[in-house]
DOFIRO-109628 format. One record per residue (C-alpha): residue number from 1; z, y, x. Coordinates in pm, 1 decimal. Each point is the difference from the previous one (the first is absolute). Layout:
N
REC i Z Y X
REC NUM Z Y X
...
***
This chain:
297
REC i Z Y X
REC 1 0.0 0.0 0.0
REC 2 -95.0 342.5 136.4
REC 3 249.8 284.7 15.0
REC 4 -211.9 193.0 -250.3
REC 5 19.1 -289.3 -248.7
REC 6 375.3 -24.6 51.5
REC 7 46.4 372.8 -57.8
REC 8 -195.8 -23.3 -324.2
REC 9 223.4 -288.6 -110.5
REC 10 314.6 197.1 86.0
REC 11 -128.7 306.4 -183.9
REC 12 -71.7 -216.4 -305.2
REC 13 348.8 -150.2 8.2
REC 14 160.2 342.8 49.5
REC 15 -183.7 144.5 -300.3
REC 16 96.0 -298.3 -215.5
REC 17 362.9 36.1 104.0
REC 18 10.6 374.1 -64.0
REC 19 -158.0 -44.7 -341.1
REC 20 260.0 -265.2 -83.1
REC 21 285.0 217.8 131.3
REC 22 -101.2 275.5 -241.0
REC 23 87.0 -233.0 -288.0
REC 24 365.6 28.4 96.2
REC 25 -14.7 377.6 -53.7
REC 26 -162.9 16.8 -345.0
REC 27 166.0 312.1 -138.5
REC 28 168.0 318.9 112.3
REC 29 364.8 66.3 -71.6
REC 30 108.9 360.7 41.7
REC 31 360.2 -103.8 61.2
REC 32 -101.4 -230.0 288.0
REC 33 -276.4 216.3 141.4
REC 34 153.4 49.6 345.0
REC 35 68.4 -371.6 43.8
REC 36 -342.8 -113.9 -117.3
REC 37 -177.7 261.7 209.6
REC 38 193.2 -108.6 309.2
REC 39 -84.9 -366.4 -60.5
REC 40 -367.9 72.2 -50.6
REC 41 -11.7 233.3 298.9
REC 42 75.8 -284.9 239.6
REC 43 -146.5 -288.7 -197.7
REC 44 -342.6 161.6 -22.7
REC 45 -0.4 169.7 340.2
REC 46 -263.4 -235.4 135.0
REC 47 74.5 -249.8 271.1
REC 48 -178.2 -320.0 89.3
REC 49 142.5 -207.2 -290.1
REC 50 16.0 -300.0 233.3
REC 51 277.4 -181.6 -184.8
REC 52 -171.6 9.6 -341.5
REC 53 -321.1 -113.8 169.1
REC 54 184.4 -300.7 142.6
REC 55 129.5 -89.4 -345.4
REC 56 -344.7 25.0 -155.2
REC 57 -178.9 -182.7 280.0
REC 58 243.6 -291.8 10.2
REC 59 -28.4 -36.9 -376.0
REC 60 -379.1 -10.0 29.6
REC 61 8.3 -243.0 290.4
REC 62 189.5 -247.3 -218.7
REC 63 -234.4 53.6 -294.4
REC 64 219.8 234.4 -202.9
REC 65 -92.0 299.5 -213.0
REC 66 46.5 365.0 96.5
REC 67 177.3 62.8 -330.4
REC 68 275.2 -239.4 102.7
REC 69 42.2 153.2 345.6
REC 70 -13.3 370.6 -84.6
REC 71 352.5 40.3 -147.7
REC 72 140.3 -172.6 308.7
REC 73 -218.3 217.4 225.1
REC 74 134.2 310.1 -174.5
REC 75 357.4 -122.2 37.0
REC 76 -42.2 -51.7 373.9
REC 77 -155.2 344.5 43.3
REC 78 280.6 163.7 -199.0
REC 79 258.1 -158.0 229.0
REC 80 -196.6 99.9 307.9
REC 81 -19.2 359.6 -125.6
REC 82 371.2 11.2 -79.8
REC 83 73.9 -115.9 355.0
REC 84 -216.3 276.7 147.0
REC 85 172.6 268.4 -207.7
REC 86 342.7 -121.2 109.6
REC 87 -105.5 -51.3 363.7
REC 88 -107.0 364.9 18.9
REC 89 331.7 139.6 -129.9
REC 90 217.5 206.9 235.6
REC 91 261.9 -276.6 4.7
REC 92 -264.2 -242.4 132.2
REC 93 -297.9 113.9 212.2
REC 94 0.6 363.1 -122.1
REC 95 -379.5 26.3 -1.5
REC 96 -198.3 297.3 -124.9
REC 97 -342.6 -165.7 -33.9
REC 98 -125.5 -314.8 -168.6
REC 99 -372.0 -77.3 -30.3
REC 100 -77.6 353.3 112.1
REC 101 205.5 161.6 -277.7
REC 102 357.0 133.0 -19.0
REC 103 245.1 -282.0 -63.1
REC 104 145.5 -46.1 -345.7
REC 105 335.1 162.1 70.8
REC 106 -172.1 302.5 153.2
REC 107 -180.2 60.0 -328.2
REC 108 254.3 -107.7 -261.2
REC 109 333.4 12.1 181.7
REC 110 216.7 -281.9 130.6
REC 111 167.9 -91.9 -328.1
REC 112 -323.3 -30.1 -198.3
REC 113 -167.3 -191.4 285.1
REC 114 290.2 -245.0 9.6
REC 115 -23.4 -58.0 -375.7
REC 116 -379.9 -27.7 12.0
REC 117 39.0 -282.9 250.7
REC 118 261.9 -166.7 -216.7
REC 119 -226.2 26.5 -303.2
REC 120 -295.6 -150.2 185.2
REC 121 213.2 -291.5 117.3
REC 122 126.1 -84.6 -346.7
REC 123 -342.7 67.6 -149.2
REC 124 -144.5 -258.6 236.2
REC 125 218.2 -274.0 -141.8
REC 126 -93.6 106.0 -353.0
REC 127 -369.8 -18.3 88.1
REC 128 33.9 -348.0 149.4
REC 129 224.7 -131.6 -278.3
REC 130 -235.3 118.4 -276.1
REC 131 -313.7 -156.9 149.1
REC 132 -146.0 -157.0 -314.1
REC 133 -299.0 -146.2 185.1
REC 134 223.1 -270.6 151.8
REC 135 259.7 -231.4 -150.8
REC 136 357.1 118.5 -43.7
REC 137 105.5 -253.4 262.8
REC 138 -241.9 138.2 259.6
REC 139 109.6 356.6 -78.1
REC 140 365.7 -96.8 47.3
REC 141 -72.2 -170.8 333.5
REC 142 -197.4 304.0 113.3
REC 143 279.4 241.0 -90.5
REC 144 256.3 -210.1 185.6
REC 145 -221.8 -26.2 308.2
REC 146 -72.7 372.3 -5.8
REC 147 368.9 87.0 -35.7
REC 148 90.7 -222.2 292.5
REC 149 -274.1 154.2 214.4
REC 150 109.5 355.4 -81.7
REC 151 375.9 -52.1 24.5
REC 152 274.2 -77.6 248.3
REC 153 -181.6 -295.8 152.7
REC 154 -330.3 186.5 -1.5
REC 155 -107.0 361.8 32.2
REC 156 342.6 160.4 -46.1
REC 157 156.7 -237.1 250.7
REC 158 -272.1 88.3 247.3
REC 159 62.8 370.1 -55.0
REC 160 370.0 -30.3 78.3
REC 161 -83.2 -191.7 317.6
REC 162 -247.2 275.9 88.9
REC 163 265.0 268.5 -49.0
REC 164 258.6 -186.0 203.2
REC 165 -260.8 -50.3 270.1
REC 166 5.6 374.0 62.4
REC 167 350.5 -38.8 142.0
REC 168 -71.9 -284.2 240.1
REC 169 -282.0 -194.5 160.8
REC 170 -106.5 -298.0 -211.6
REC 171 -89.6 -334.4 151.9
REC 172 -353.2 -134.2 -46.4
REC 173 137.3 -252.3 -252.3
REC 174 172.1 274.4 -198.8
REC 175 -316.4 209.7 2.6
REC 176 -204.4 -289.5 -136.5
REC 177 253.7 -55.2 -277.6
REC 178 9.9 371.5 -79.8
REC 179 -372.9 22.6 -53.2
REC 180 -28.5 -332.8 -179.2
REC 181 235.4 156.0 -255.4
REC 182 -94.2 368.3 -6.1
REC 183 -379.6 -37.2 15.2
REC 184 -79.6 -368.4 -31.0
REC 185 200.6 -84.9 -311.0
REC 186 -192.6 228.4 -237.0
REC 187 -333.5 -98.1 154.8
REC 188 106.9 -360.2 -55.8
REC 189 84.3 76.0 -362.2
REC 190 -341.0 158.2 -52.2
REC 191 -171.1 -316.9 122.7
REC 192 227.1 -245.4 -181.9
REC 193 -19.4 189.5 -330.7
REC 194 -379.2 -14.7 20.5
REC 195 12.6 -377.2 33.6
REC 196 257.0 -22.0 -280.6
REC 197 -232.7 202.8 -223.4
REC 198 -264.1 -266.8 56.0
REC 199 243.9 -271.7 -107.4
REC 200 98.9 -134.6 343.9
REC 201 366.1 -116.7 -16.1
REC 202 242.3 110.6 268.4
REC 203 51.6 -365.2 95.5
REC 204 -371.9 -63.4 53.6
REC 205 -89.7 -74.2 364.8
REC 206 -262.6 273.5 -19.4
REC 207 280.3 255.1 -20.2
REC 208 101.9 -87.5 355.7
REC 209 -341.5 122.3 113.6
REC 210 35.1 315.9 -210.8
REC 211 340.2 76.4 151.6
REC 212 -123.1 -75.9 352.8
REC 213 -290.8 243.8 -41.6
REC 214 234.3 266.1 -139.7
REC 215 256.4 -38.7 277.0
REC 216 -263.7 28.9 272.2
REC 217 -179.1 305.0 -140.2
REC 218 331.5 166.6 -85.4
REC 219 115.3 -22.3 358.7
REC 220 -340.7 101.1 136.0
REC 221 -1.1 297.9 -239.4
REC 222 332.2 120.3 137.7
REC 223 -106.7 -42.7 362.3
REC 224 -305.4 216.5 -64.9
REC 225 223.0 254.6 -176.5
REC 226 215.0 19.1 313.3
REC 227 -310.6 48.6 213.1
REC 228 -133.4 274.3 -227.2
REC 229 335.0 180.3 1.4
REC 230 -36.0 19.2 378.1
REC 231 -374.9 57.9 34.7
REC 232 -127.3 114.9 -340.9
REC 233 -112.5 342.9 -112.0
REC 234 229.3 169.0 -251.9
REC 235 -287.5 154.8 -194.5
REC 236 -183.3 -333.5 -24.4
REC 237 313.0 -190.8 -98.7
REC 238 113.9 262.6 -250.1
REC 239 358.7 -19.8 123.7
REC 240 213.4 95.3 295.1
REC 241 -37.9 -205.5 317.1
REC 242 259.0 -64.9 269.0
REC 243 267.9 -64.8 -261.1
REC 244 112.1 -325.6 159.3
REC 245 64.7 164.6 334.8
REC 246 169.6 295.3 -167.3
REC 247 243.6 -234.5 -175.1
REC 248 30.1 -221.8 309.2
REC 249 -103.6 -303.3 -202.8
REC 250 -65.2 -339.7 147.0
REC 251 -366.9 -82.7 -57.6
REC 252 -246.8 -252.6 133.0
REC 253 -87.3 257.5 263.3
REC 254 355.2 -33.1 126.5
REC 255 -103.2 -344.2 126.5
REC 256 -379.3 23.8 46.3
REC 257 -245.7 257.9 120.0
REC 258 -273.5 109.1 -242.5
REC 259 -254.9 -252.6 125.0
REC 260 247.6 -289.3 -16.8
REC 261 112.8 102.5 -347.7
REC 262 -359.1 13.0 -126.5
REC 263 -64.9 -343.7 147.6
REC 264 308.0 -128.7 -186.1
REC 265 -128.4 151.0 -325.9
REC 266 -343.8 -152.7 54.5
REC 267 150.3 -343.4 63.8
REC 268 207.6 19.2 -318.1
REC 269 -310.2 105.2 -191.7
REC 270 -193.2 -301.3 126.0
REC 271 286.8 -225.7 -110.0
REC 272 2.0 164.4 -344.4
REC 273 -372.1 -62.2 -40.0
REC 274 44.2 -361.3 109.2
REC 275 265.7 -48.4 -269.0
REC 276 -247.4 68.1 -283.0
REC 277 -319.0 -119.9 165.5
REC 278 -18.5 -315.8 -208.4
REC 279 -3.8 181.9 -333.5
REC 280 -329.7 92.8 -165.3
REC 281 -62.7 371.0 -55.2
REC 282 246.6 101.9 272.3
REC 283 -246.7 224.5 183.8
REC 284 136.7 325.4 -141.5
REC 285 357.1 -83.8 97.6
REC 286 -112.4 -102.0 347.6
REC 287 -193.5 324.5 43.4
REC 288 295.3 199.8 -133.5
REC 289 236.8 -157.5 253.7
REC 290 -237.1 88.0 284.2
REC 291 -50.5 355.4 -123.6
REC 292 375.8 60.3 -25.3
REC 293 45.0 -102.3 363.3
REC 294 -279.7 232.3 113.7
REC 295 75.9 302.2 -219.3
REC 296 47.0 347.4 145.3
REC 297 197.3 146.3 -289.0
***
């Protein structure tokens, strides 16, 4: 698959996801205007929509329908957006820019930004739980998996490890665990929920391949993020660079130089592609994994 073909596929998936997300904001409410505006500001601020694309593409790979995957894709993107809003708050990374625009709290204030994130998180579980294109059992399994991936043994747990890592140097093992939770868990949920939408049970052996792919690209994604924070252009990235050094965080570049880190990311990407190679219609996911490892923003 060419990069141009992949980009067209990603653009298609992003448009489908954004159209579906609009369904969760069907009417205005004057009393909740500030909250709804803050949610929409970040939710529709652009971005690559990688996680929803993973959900849709895994569903398709297993022969499922887009209608079954879209509520799960929306749920994953809502949680991702909530995490970005909270990450940018002064009590966390205190960032002023996100995707080339002022961060949520810079526009709406800290209190509204905090509540907008909370609303997106809870709205995500509502979206997944009310997915009428799958059975009630599948929806329940998806909600539980998503909650686990977003919570103390997932993204939130990774965030606390990240914060505590500002006070001391983490070991390589701790760094791997941190990113498997903070970044990898939600990417894993995106992939698993796509397979669930297609009717693949969690206990099916195929899920081991799904999880293996997700774990590898999640780690590779974070390695490239660390590289871009060191070498990337702020205008191209749409956010501040050098944040890791500023906060004295342990990153993959604490243990590798840029060339070694990129080699590590490339090796993980090859392993991710190998994990799904035996499935028909896996070309898009393979191309996506490679593109993520080579991205410049």
